[in-house]
C-alpha positions in Angstrom: -7.0 -13.3 15.7 -3.3 -12.5 15.2 -3.1 -9.6 12.7 -4.2 -7.9 9.6 -1.9 -8.5 6.6 -2.2 -5.5 4.4 -0.9 -6.2 0.8 -0.3 -3.0 -1.0 1.7 -0.9 -3.4 1.9 2.9 -3.1 1.5 3.2 -6.8 -2.2 2.1 -6.5 -4.5 5.1 -6.3 -6.9 2.9 -4.3 -4.3 2.4 -1.6 -4.0 6.1 -1.5 -7.7 6.5 -1.1 -7.7 4.0 1.8 -5.7 6.6 3.7 -5.1 6.0 7.4 -8.4 4.1 7.7 -6.7 0.7 7.9 -4.4 1.8 10.7 -7.3 3.4 12.5 -9.5 0.3 12.2 -6.6 -1.9 13.5 -6.1 0.4 16.4 -9.7 0.4 17.4 -9.8 -3.3 17.5 -6.4 -3.9 19.1 -5.1 -5.9 16.1 -1.6 -5.4 14.6 -1.5 -4.1 11.0 1.3 -5.6 9.0 2.2 -3.9 5.7 3.3 -6.3 3.0 4.4 -4.4 -0.2 4.0 -6.4 -3.4 5.2 -5.9 -7.0 1.9 -5.3 -8.8 3.1 -6.4 -12.2 4.3 -9.7 -10.8 1.1 -10.2 -8.9 -1.1 -9.5 -11.9 1.0 -11.9 -14.0 0.5 -14.7 -11.4 -3.2 -14.1 -10.7 -4.8 -13.3 -14.1 -4.8 -9.5 -13.7 -4.3 -7.1 -16.7 -1.8 -4.2 -16.4 -3.5 -0.8 -16.8 -1.8 -0.1 -20.1 -3.2 -3.3 -21.6 -6.9 -2.8 -20.5 -9.6 -1.9 -22.9 -10.3 1.9 -23.3 -13.7 1.6 -21.7 -12.2 0.1 -18.6 -9.6 2.9 -18.5 -12.2 5.6 -18.8 -14.3 4.0 -16.1 -11.3 3.9 -13.8 -10.8 7.6 -14.1 -14.5 8.3 -13.3 -14.4 5.9 -10.4 -11.3 7.5 -8.9 -12.9 10.9 -8.9 -16.0 9.6 -7.3 -14.2 7.6 -4.6 -11.9 10.5 -3.9 -14.8 12.8 -3.3 -16.5 10.2 -1.1 -13.4 9.8 1.0 -12.6 13.5 1.1 -9.1 12.9 -0.2 -7.4 14.8 -3.0 -6.1 12.7 -5.9 -4.5 13.4 -9.3 -6.1 10.7 -11.4 -3.3 11.0 -14.0 -0.1 11.9 -12.1 3.0 12.9 -13.9 5.1 10.0 -12.4 2.8 7.1 -13.1 3.5 4.4 -13.9 6.8 4.2 -12.1 8.9 1.5 -10.4 7.2 0.7 -7.0 10.0 -1.5 -5.6 12.1 1.3 -3.9 9.1 2.5 -2.0 8.2 -1.1 -1.1 11.7 -1.7 0.2 11.5 1.5 2.3 8.3 0.4 3.9 9.7 -3.0 4.7 12.9 -1.6 6.2 11.0 1.1 8.2 8.5 -1.5 9.6 11.4 -3.6 10.8 13.0 -0.6 12.4 9.8 0.4 14.1 9.4 -3.2 15.5 13.0 -2.9 16.8 12.1 0.2 18.7 14.1 2.5 16.4 11.3 5.1 16.2 9.2 6.4 13.3 5.5 6.1 12.4 5.1 3.4 9.7 1.5 4.5 9.0 2.7 8.0 8.3 5.4 6.7 6.0 2.9 4.8 3.9 0.7 7.9 3.7 3.7 10.1 2.8 4.7 7.8 -0.1 1.2 7.5 -1.5 0.7 11.3 -1.2 4.0 11.8 -3.1 2.6 9.8 -6.0 -1.1 10.8 -6.0 -1.1 14.3 -4.8 2.4 15.9 -5.0 3.5 14.9 -8.5 6.7 13.2 -7.1 8.4 10.1 -8.3 8.4 7.4 -5.6 11.1 5.5 -7.4 13.6 8.3 -6.7 15.9 8.0 -3.7 15.5 11.6 -2.7 11.7 11.3 -2.5 11.9 8.2 -0.4 14.5 9.8 1.9 12.2 12.8 2.4 9.2 10.6 3.2 11.3 8.5 5.7 12.5 11.6 7.4 9.0 13.1 7.6 7.7 10.0 9.2 10.5 10.0 11.8 12.8 7.3 10.3 16.4 7.4 9.5 16.5 8.5 5.8 19.5 6.1 5.4 17.0 3.2 5.5 16.4 3.9 1.8 19.8 2.4 1.1 20.7 0.3 4.2 17.5 -1.7 4.0 17.8 -2.4 0.3 18.9 -6.1 0.5 16.5 -7.1 3.2 13.8 -5.1 1.5 14.3 -6.9 -1.8 14.2 -10.3 -0.2 11.1 -9.5 1.8 9.5 -8.0 -1.3 9.9 -11.3 -3.1 8.6 -13.3 -0.2 5.5 -11.0 0.0 4.7 -11.8 -3.5 4.7 -15.6 -2.8 2.6 -15.0 0.4 0.2 -12.9 -1.5 -0.4 -15.5 -4.2 -0.8 -18.2 -1.5 -3.3 -16.0 0.4 -5.5 -15.4 -2.6 -4.5 -11.8 -3.1 -5.0 -10.4 -6.6 -5.3 -6.6 -6.3 -4.8 -3.6 -4.0 -5.4 -2.7 -1.3 -6.0 -6.2 0.0 -6.5 -7.2 3.6 -6.2 -10.7 4.9 -7.4 -11.7 8.4 -7.0 -15.5 8.9 -9.1 -17.0 6.2 -11.1 -13.8 5.5 -10.1 -11.6 2.5 -11.1 -8.0 1.7 -10.3 -6.4 -1.6 -10.5 -2.6 -2.0 -10.7 0.5 0.0 -14.5 0.2 -0.4 -14.4 -3.0 1.7 -12.9 -1.4 4.8 -16.3 -1.3 6.5 -16.7 -5.0 5.9 -13.2 -5.5 7.4 -14.2 -3.6 10.5 -17.4 -5.5 10.9 -15.5 -8.7 10.7 -13.1 -7.6 13.4 -16.0 -6.5 15.7 -17.7 -9.9 15.3 -14.5 -11.8 15.9 -13.7 -9.9 19.1 
């Protein structure tokens, strides 16, 4: 077992509700967790998904109820209708890609803390994760050079596009989505299944 590929966008409330659990599960089982930010609109267009704005009103209403219930279950605060949603998820995705590369190169920082900071900014703090200042603040809080928000832009954009292709090839269609070899797990409510799989495969 090589790694857990974690396909995500910080503009998904269910990624926010997953919290640090994916990182904690990976650490318990000694398996690397690799973050792969993906453009949600592009993924939905490629895999038959429907953007939130285009869904039936009954589905929108159910989503709000489900978010409140799941947040209570996970013990995490969430603003189910944040001021800056929807917003462009690409800048946050680029920052995660650049920071993950920096961490792998031994340049410090906590990539898990960065992902949490960005998701909190959107779903708890009423901040726009498309804004450079917000991204810089999150990078700094997680121990990274805030300049990664700009210096990692080109590499981030290229990796972001590759992540989309990898996601489609791997059968990803929503967020959060975890891929371990041929096994796929969709949703923060499948984290227990992911952990059981890792335990059996050990």
